[in-house]
C-alpha positions in Angstrom: 131.2 105.8 133.6 128.9 107.4 130.9 126.1 109.6 131.9 122.9 109.7 129.8 122.1 113.2 128.3 118.7 113.1 130.2 120.3 112.8 133.6 122.9 115.4 132.7 120.2 117.9 131.6 118.2 117.2 134.8 121.2 117.8 136.9 122.1 121.0 135.0 118.5 122.3 135.4 118.7 121.8 139.2 121.9 123.6 139.3 120.6 126.5 137.3 117.4 126.7 139.4 119.5 126.7 142.6 121.8 129.4 141.4 118.8 131.5 140.3 117.2 131.2 143.7 120.6 132.2 145.4 120.6 135.2 143.1 117.2 136.2 144.1 118.0 136.0 147.8 121.2 138.0 147.3 119.3 140.8 145.2 116.6 141.0 148.0 119.3 141.3 150.7 121.1 144.1 148.8 117.8 145.9 148.0 116.5 145.9 151.5 119.9 146.6 153.0 119.9 149.8 151.0 116.3 150.8 151.9 117.0 150.2 155.6 120.3 152.1 155.6 118.5 155.0 153.9 115.7 155.0 156.5 118.1 154.8 159.4 120.1 157.7 157.9 117.0 159.9 157.6 116.2 159.1 161.3 119.7 160.1 162.4 120.9 156.5 163.0 123.4 154.1 161.4 122.2 150.7 160.6 124.3 148.1 162.5 122.5 144.9 161.5 119.2 143.6 160.1 117.4 140.5 159.2 114.1 139.6 157.9 111.5 138.2 160.4 111.3 134.5 160.5 107.9 132.8 159.8 105.3 134.4 162.2 107.9 136.2 164.3 107.6 139.8 165.7 104.7 142.0 166.6 101.3 141.6 164.9 102.4 138.2 163.5 99.1 136.7 162.9 97.5 139.9 161.7 100.2 140.8 159.0 99.5 140.8 155.4 101.6 139.6 152.4 102.2 143.3 151.5 104.1 143.9 154.8 107.8 143.3 155.2 109.0 143.0 158.8 112.7 143.3 159.8 114.6 142.9 163.0 117.0 145.9 163.1 119.7 147.3 165.3 120.9 150.9 164.9 123.4 153.2 166.6 123.1 157.0 167.0 125.9 159.6 167.0 126.9 158.8 170.6 127.2 155.1 169.8 124.0 154.3 171.8 122.4 151.2 170.3 118.7 150.5 169.9 117.0 147.5 168.4 113.4 146.8 167.4 111.0 145.8 164.6 110.7 147.9 161.4 107.7 147.2 159.1 107.4 148.4 155.5 103.9 148.4 154.1 103.3 148.0 150.3 104.7 145.7 147.7 108.5 145.8 148.1 108.0 148.6 150.5 106.7 150.9 147.7 103.4 152.6 148.3 102.5 155.9 146.7 103.5 158.5 147.5 105.8 157.2 150.2 106.1 153.8 151.8 104.4 153.5 155.2 107.1 152.7 157.8 106.2 151.5 161.3 108.8 151.0 164.1 108.4 149.4 167.4 111.5 149.8 169.5 112.5 147.4 172.3 112.7 149.0 175.7 115.5 151.5 175.8 117.4 152.2 179.0 119.3 155.4 179.3 
């Protein structure tokens, strides 16, 4: 079976676009993972897990702006006590001069 060059180029462009999108997702995950680990460390925690908020999920969902990034996080302190909650970075890519504004809303924490 012989493929036409137009069909091959169309298929190749779809593959390249798909790989490009996967790379962007991976880069974003690595970038935010580092930012969230750094934040947790400065607060005396260890980041256990994180994920970006799903569409209109979390606190202030309908009032959030495009310049705000919301994450669901789980952290652990030195005594292995875990906490989870919502962490929001304000500013484009979490960058706002001089420091990014960070807001945390913890779930209920039982001692």
